[in-house]
C-alpha positions as CSV (number, residue, x, y, z in Angstrom):
1,M,-9.3,-17.7,-14.2
2,G,-8.5,-15.5,-17.5
3,N,-11.0,-13.3,-17.0
4,L,-10.0,-12.7,-13.4
5,M,-6.3,-11.9,-14.4
6,G,-7.4,-9.9,-17.3
7,N,-9.1,-7.6,-14.7
8,W,-6.9,-7.5,-12.0
9,R,-4.8,-4.6,-11.7
10,Y,-1.6,-3.6,-10.3
11,K,-1.7,-1.3,-7.3
12,E,0.4,1.7,-6.9
13,P,2.6,1.7,-3.9
14,S,1.7,4.8,-2.3
15,T,4.4,5.0,0.7
16,V,8.1,4.1,0.8
17,E,7.1,1.1,3.1
18,E,5.4,-0.2,1.0
19,C,8.2,0.0,-1.3
20,D,10.8,-1.6,1.0
21,S,10.0,-5.2,1.9
22,T,13.9,-5.7,2.8
23,W,12.8,-6.3,6.9
24,E,10.1,-8.4,6.0
25,T,10.1,-11.9,8.2
26,D,11.4,-14.9,6.6
27,S,8.0,-16.2,6.0
28,E,6.5,-13.2,4.2
29,S,9.3,-13.0,1.9
30,D,9.2,-16.6,1.2
31,E,5.7,-15.4,-0.2
32,H,7.1,-12.9,-2.5
33,Q,10.4,-14.9,-3.8
34,Q,11.7,-16.6,-6.4
35,P,14.3,-19.2,-6.7
36,G,17.4,-17.6,-5.7
37,G,15.5,-15.3,-3.3
38,E,14.3,-12.8,-6.0
39,E,11.8,-10.9,-5.5
40,E,8.7,-11.7,-7.7
41,D,6.9,-9.5,-10.4
42,S,4.1,-8.6,-8.8
43,G,1.7,-8.9,-12.1
44,I,1.0,-7.4,-15.5
45,S,-2.6,-5.8,-16.0
46,E,-3.9,-5.5,-19.8
47,S,-4.6,-2.1,-19.4
48,I,-2.2,0.8,-18.4
49,S,-2.9,3.0,-15.8
50,P,-2.3,7.1,-16.3
51,A,0.3,7.3,-13.7
52,E,2.5,4.4,-16.0
53,S,1.8,6.9,-19.0
54,S,3.7,9.0,-17.7
55,R,6.7,6.7,-16.6
56,G,8.9,8.9,-18.8
57,I,8.2,12.1,-16.8
58,E,8.5,10.5,-13.5
59,Q,12.2,9.0,-14.5
60,L,13.2,12.4,-14.9
61,D,11.6,13.2,-11.6
62,H,13.5,10.6,-9.8
63,E,16.8,11.5,-11.2
64,S,16.1,15.1,-10.5
65,S,15.2,13.7,-7.1
66,Q,18.5,11.9,-6.1
67,F,20.7,14.7,-7.5
68,V,18.6,17.0,-5.0
69,D,19.1,14.3,-2.4
70,I,23.1,14.4,-3.2
71,L,22.9,18.6,-2.7
72,E,21.3,18.5,0.7
73,P,23.3,18.5,4.2
74,S,23.6,15.7,5.7
75,T,21.1,16.4,8.7
76,R,18.3,15.8,6.0
77,M,17.2,12.2,7.1
78,K,14.0,11.3,5.4
79,R,13.8,8.9,2.3
80,S,13.6,9.3,-1.1
81,F,9.6,8.3,-2.2
82,Y,10.6,8.6,-5.8
83,A,13.9,6.6,-5.2
84,A,12.0,3.9,-3.3
85,K,9.0,3.6,-5.9
86,D,11.8,3.4,-8.8
87,L,13.6,0.7,-7.3
88,Y,10.4,-1.1,-6.2
89,K,9.3,-1.3,-9.6
90,Y,12.8,-2.2,-10.8
91,R,13.1,-5.0,-8.6
92,H,9.6,-6.0,-9.6
93,S,10.4,-5.7,-13.5
94,Y,8.3,-3.3,-13.9
95,P,5.0,-4.3,-13.1
96,N,2.1,-2.9,-15.1
97,Y,4.2,-1.9,-18.1
98,K,3.2,-2.5,-21.5
99,E,6.0,-2.7,-24.0
100,P,5.9,-0.7,-27.1
101,R,3.5,-1.6,-30.0
102,H,5.9,-1.0,-33.0
103,P,7.9,-3.7,-34.0
104,N,10.9,-4.5,-31.6
105,E,14.5,-3.2,-33.4
106,Y,16.6,-4.6,-30.7
107,R,18.4,-1.5,-31.2
108,N,20.4,-1.9,-28.0
109,L,21.3,-5.2,-29.2
110,R,22.2,-4.0,-32.8
111,F,24.3,-1.1,-30.7
112,Y,26.9,-4.2,-29.0
113,L,27.1,-6.3,-32.3
114,N,28.7,-3.0,-33.3
115,K,25.9,-2.5,-36.0
116,I,24.7,0.6,-35.7
117,P,26.3,3.6,-33.5
118,L,24.6,5.6,-30.9
119,V,22.4,8.5,-31.4
120,P,23.1,11.4,-31.9
121,D,27.2,11.2,-31.4
122,G,27.2,8.5,-34.4
123,I,30.2,6.7,-32.2
124,Y,30.1,2.7,-32.7
125,I,30.4,0.7,-29.4
126,E,34.1,-0.9,-30.7
127,E,35.0,2.9,-30.6
128,I,34.2,3.5,-27.5
129,L,36.1,0.1,-26.1
130,T,39.0,0.7,-27.9
131,K,39.4,4.6,-27.3
132,W,37.7,5.6,-24.7
133,R,39.4,3.7,-21.7
134,G,41.0,6.6,-19.6
135,D,39.7,9.4,-21.9
136,Y,38.1,10.8,-18.2
137,E,37.4,14.2,-19.5
138,K,35.3,12.6,-22.3
139,L,33.5,10.2,-20.0
140,E,32.5,13.0,-17.3
141,H,31.7,15.5,-19.9
142,N,29.5,13.4,-22.5
143,H,26.3,12.6,-21.2
144,T,24.6,10.8,-24.3
145,Y,26.7,7.4,-24.6
146,I,25.6,6.1,-20.4
147,Q,21.9,5.2,-21.8
148,W,23.4,3.1,-24.8
149,L,25.9,1.4,-22.5
150,F,23.8,0.4,-19.6
151,P,20.5,0.5,-21.2
152,L,16.9,-0.1,-19.3
153,R,13.4,-0.8,-19.4
154,E,13.0,2.8,-18.8
155,Q,13.3,6.4,-20.5
156,G,16.8,8.0,-19.4
157,L,17.9,11.9,-20.5
158,N,18.5,10.9,-23.6
159,F,15.7,10.5,-25.9
160,Y,17.4,8.8,-28.7
161,A,18.2,5.7,-26.4
162,Q,15.5,3.2,-26.9
163,E,14.2,1.3,-23.6
164,L,15.0,-2.8,-23.5
165,T,12.1,-5.1,-24.3
166,Q,12.0,-8.2,-22.3
167,D,12.7,-10.3,-25.6
168,E,15.6,-8.0,-26.5
169,I,16.4,-8.7,-23.0
170,K,16.7,-12.6,-23.8
171,E,18.3,-12.2,-27.2
172,F,21.1,-9.9,-25.6
173,Q,22.1,-12.2,-22.8
174,S,22.1,-15.5,-25.2
175,T,24.5,-13.5,-27.4
176,R,28.2,-14.2,-26.4
177,E,29.5,-11.1,-28.1
178,A,27.0,-8.3,-26.8
179,K,27.4,-9.9,-23.3
180,R,31.4,-9.8,-23.8
181,R,31.1,-6.0,-25.3
182,F,28.9,-5.0,-22.5
183,L,31.4,-6.5,-19.8
184,L,34.4,-4.6,-21.4
185,A,32.2,-1.5,-21.2
186,Y,32.0,-2.3,-17.3
187,T,35.3,-2.6,-16.9
188,I,35.5,1.0,-18.5
189,M,33.3,2.3,-16.1
190,L,35.0,0.7,-13.4
191,D,38.1,2.6,-14.0
192,F,36.7,5.8,-14.6
193,F,35.5,5.4,-10.9
194,G,39.1,4.2,-9.8
195,I,38.0,0.5,-9.4
196,K,39.0,-2.7,-11.1
197,L,37.0,-5.6,-11.9
198,L,39.0,-8.7,-10.3
199,D,37.1,-12.0,-11.6
200,K,34.8,-13.7,-13.6
201,N,32.1,-13.3,-9.9
202,G,32.4,-9.5,-9.9
203,N,34.7,-8.8,-7.3
204,V,35.7,-5.5,-7.0
205,A,38.8,-3.7,-5.8
206,R,40.7,-0.2,-5.6
207,A,42.5,0.1,-9.0
208,S,45.8,1.8,-9.1
209,N,44.5,5.0,-9.8
210,W,42.0,5.3,-7.2
211,Q,43.1,8.0,-5.4
212,D,42.8,10.6,-8.1
213,R,39.3,8.9,-9.4
214,F,37.9,8.9,-6.1
215,Q,38.3,12.5,-5.0
216,H,36.8,13.3,-8.4
217,L,34.3,10.8,-7.8
218,N,33.4,12.2,-4.3
219,E,33.3,15.8,-5.7
220,S,31.7,15.1,-9.0
221,Q,28.3,13.5,-8.1
222,H,26.1,13.6,-10.9
223,N,27.9,10.3,-11.6
224,Y,25.8,8.9,-8.8
225,L,23.3,8.7,-11.3
226,R,25.2,6.7,-13.7
227,I,26.3,3.7,-11.0
228,T,22.4,3.6,-10.2
229,R,22.2,3.0,-14.0
230,I,25.1,0.7,-14.2
231,L,23.8,-1.3,-11.1
232,K,19.9,-1.6,-12.7
233,S,21.7,-2.7,-16.2
234,L,23.9,-5.3,-14.9
235,G,20.7,-7.0,-13.2
236,E,18.9,-6.8,-16.6
237,L,21.4,-8.4,-18.7
238,G,22.5,-11.1,-16.7
239,F,24.9,-9.9,-14.0
240,E,22.7,-9.9,-11.1
241,N,25.7,-11.5,-9.3
242,F,28.0,-8.3,-10.0
243,K,25.8,-5.8,-8.3
244,L,26.8,-6.9,-4.6
245,P,30.7,-6.9,-4.8
246,L,30.5,-3.1,-6.3
247,V,27.9,-1.7,-3.8
248,R,29.8,-3.1,-1.1
249,L,33.3,-1.8,-1.5
250,L,31.2,1.7,-2.4
251,L,29.5,1.5,1.2
252,E,33.2,0.9,2.7
253,E,34.8,3.3,0.9
254,A,31.8,6.1,2.1
255,L,31.1,4.6,5.6
256,V,34.5,3.1,6.8
257,E,37.5,4.6,4.6
258,G,36.0,7.9,4.1
259,T,37.5,8.4,0.7
260,L,34.1,9.1,-0.6
261,P,31.7,10.7,2.0
262,N,29.5,12.5,-0.5
263,M,28.2,9.3,-1.7
264,R,27.2,7.5,1.3
265,H,23.2,8.8,1.4
266,S,22.9,7.7,-2.6
267,A,24.7,4.2,-1.5
268,L,22.0,3.8,1.3
269,E,19.0,5.3,-0.6
270,Y,19.7,3.8,-4.1
271,F,22.6,1.7,-4.7
272,V,21.6,-0.9,-2.2
273,Y,17.8,-1.5,-3.5
274,T,19.0,-2.3,-6.8
275,L,20.0,-5.2,-5.3
276,R,16.8,-7.9,-5.8
277,Q,18.0,-10.6,-3.0
278,H,16.6,-9.5,0.6
279,A,19.0,-10.9,2.4
280,Q,21.7,-9.4,0.5
281,R,20.1,-6.0,1.3
282,R,19.5,-6.9,5.0
283,A,23.7,-7.6,5.1
284,L,24.5,-4.7,3.4
285,L,22.4,-2.2,5.4
286,R,23.6,-3.9,8.8
287,F,26.9,-3.3,7.9
288,A,26.3,0.0,6.9
289,Q,24.5,0.6,10.3
290,R,27.3,-0.4,12.1
291,H,29.5,2.2,10.4
292,Y,27.0,5.2,10.2
293,H,27.6,8.3,12.2
294,P,25.8,9.7,13.7
295,P,24.3,6.4,14.6
296,E,20.7,8.0,15.6
297,N,20.3,9.4,11.6
298,F,20.1,5.8,10.0
299,I,16.9,5.2,8.7
300,W,17.4,2.4,6.6
301,G,17.2,0.0,9.4
302,P,14.5,-2.4,10.2
303,P,11.1,-0.5,11.4
304,K,10.2,-0.1,14.9
305,K,7.9,-2.5,16.0
306,K,4.1,-1.1,16.7
307,H,2.4,-1.8,19.7
308,V,-0.5,-3.1,20.1
309,P,-3.0,-2.3,22.6
310,G,-4.6,-4.9,24.6
311,V,-1.8,-7.8,23.9
312,S,-0.6,-7.5,27.5
313,G,-3.4,-8.7,28.9
314,G,-3.3,-12.1,30.6
315,C,-3.5,-15.2,28.9
316,P,-4.6,-18.7,30.2
317,G,-1.8,-21.1,31.1
318,T,1.0,-18.5,31.6
319,K,2.8,-16.7,34.8
320,T,3.3,-13.9,32.8
321,G,0.4,-13.1,30.9
322,K,2.1,-13.7,27.5
323,P,1.0,-17.1,25.5
324,E,4.3,-19.4,25.6
325,V,5.1,-21.6,22.3
326,M,6.8,-25.1,22.5
327,D,10.4,-25.3,21.6
328,K,10.4,-28.6,19.8
329,S,13.9,-28.8,19.4
330,A,14.8,-28.2,23.3
331,G,11.5,-29.7,24.7
332,K,10.6,-26.1,26.7
333,A,8.5,-23.7,26.3
334,R,9.6,-20.2,25.5
335,S,7.6,-16.6,25.1
336,P,6.9,-15.1,21.2
337,K,9.6,-12.5,22.0
338,E,12.2,-14.5,22.3
339,G,11.0,-16.6,19.1
340,R,11.4,-13.3,17.7
341,N,14.8,-12.8,19.0
342,L,15.9,-16.4,17.6
343,N,14.6,-15.7,14.4
344,Q,16.2,-12.4,14.2
345,L,19.7,-14.0,15.2
346,E,19.4,-16.6,12.9
347,R,19.0,-13.8,10.0
348,E,21.7,-12.1,11.1
349,A,24.2,-14.8,11.4
350,E,23.2,-15.8,7.9
351,D,23.6,-11.9,6.6
352,T,27.1,-12.2,8.4
353,D,28.0,-15.1,6.7
354,M,27.4,-13.7,3.6
355,M,29.1,-10.6,4.4
356,K,32.5,-12.8,5.5
357,S,32.4,-15.0,2.4
358,L,32.1,-11.5,0.4
359,D,34.9,-10.2,2.5
360,W,37.3,-13.3,1.8
361,R,36.5,-12.8,-1.9
362,M,37.6,-9.4,-1.9
363,A,40.6,-10.1,0.1
364,K,41.6,-12.7,-2.4
365,G,41.0,-10.9,-5.3
366,A,43.1,-7.8,-4.0
367,K,45.7,-10.3,-3.1
368,L,45.7,-11.5,-6.9
369,L,45.9,-7.8,-7.8
370,Q,49.0,-7.1,-6.2
371,E,50.4,-10.4,-7.2
372,G,49.8,-9.2,-11.0
373,R,47.1,-12.1,-11.1
374,G,43.8,-10.3,-11.0
375,R,44.1,-8.3,-13.9
376,I,40.7,-7.7,-16.5
377,D,41.8,-4.7,-18.5
378,T,42.7,-6.0,-21.6
379,E,39.9,-8.2,-24.2
380,E,41.9,-11.3,-23.7
381,Y,41.0,-11.8,-20.3
382,I,37.3,-11.0,-21.0
383,E,37.6,-13.9,-23.5
384,T,38.0,-16.3,-20.6
385,I,35.2,-15.6,-18.8
386,P,32.5,-18.1,-19.8
387,L,29.4,-16.1,-20.7
């Protein structure tokens, strides 16, 4: 068995469809999920492929492609393979990735423990947390801090920043002080975007400065790359449940409120696909599809069913030529098509219930915010969050 596993190689996906498992049936999804509905790692081979050896260059290509996607007109309706492949690897914990052989220095963790400064600027985390909040010029124009505040297991544009490793992730998640500072860093970036964190569940709402900041965010589109990184880092460092409320808010502002129209492509192509749970992605995409204009340009929905020649032929025992499936609960036969429709309705109802619950929590959080009880501006409030 050991030899079999050692010789097994991870196969690189070659199409967008191979990267996207969002619309698989329930039975297919269950085969690839961990408890909690997360996609399972595809496996790690003992030898690294040539494609993986250039992973840093590919990441730069991916980030460049996202920026190009932002600039292209809305009539360009084609999904990015770079985005789909990058997020597939992220959701599957970077299959076939070999961690560096040099001793793990835990530089990201040590930075968050205020023991080393970020490189190349020489700035400590405490200075950022105490002096950078509200300094929008600095947050906008400095391009070296984001890789340190929100580390990933992939190379970013700041090559001085060290990639996370699995061991460091485990250590980070078990270090209360690091997680406390990470949440504070998250609130600083949310404020920069015009958003406020409401509670320990990750619920968010518009901040008091939302009008000016949303206008800036709509025009300063390189920040969409930062949002993608922040969402990924949340998942790596133990805050996976914080993603859904943030992505839902950004989709609502982009598609319903019209405050962030330039963001809608990045939100659908990148932000949604950082979520590891199939059901969450489906719910967000169904929400987006209801509000997307023009509707015929929505390309993130379920793939169209392919017609298989010969399936319409006669079948013994049916009047229509289609095999019947017994519905044990109702005691009557139904066609496979009806069965598929039933499964689809059940999944849509499940997704709708999920989004209604999120809507309720967001509305409750907004009410608390108006009453002055939803504040998370201060370090004292972060202290009350169990980490």
